C-alpha angles and dihedrals in degrees: 000000000000090000090057092052092048091048091051090048092050095047095046091045089053092048090049091049093049092047091050091052091048092049091053096047098040117110094196105079095205091055088048090055089050091052090048090053090050089051091050092051090050091052090047089055089051091052090047091051089050088054099246102135096163091057091046093055093049094042095050093047094049106029099038102027115030099024095049094044092049092049093048090050091050093046088052088060093050135032121302099220126061113246113226 
């Protein structure tokens, strides 16, 4: 059972790391917000695996919901692509 938990932690940590890298290097800001949401979901799964449901509830509501919605609203007021 412990091996399963460690495997889930490793996979979700790797997904979160890859999504973080993609969010940082992406030139399209809407895609970057999507990658950031994927990273937040991966971290929420890590918190859930570590049996921290109170942190999961707060993290999902803020990181995936409010933060992503606010960034999409702000990007709508500016330009979508990063100017180099």
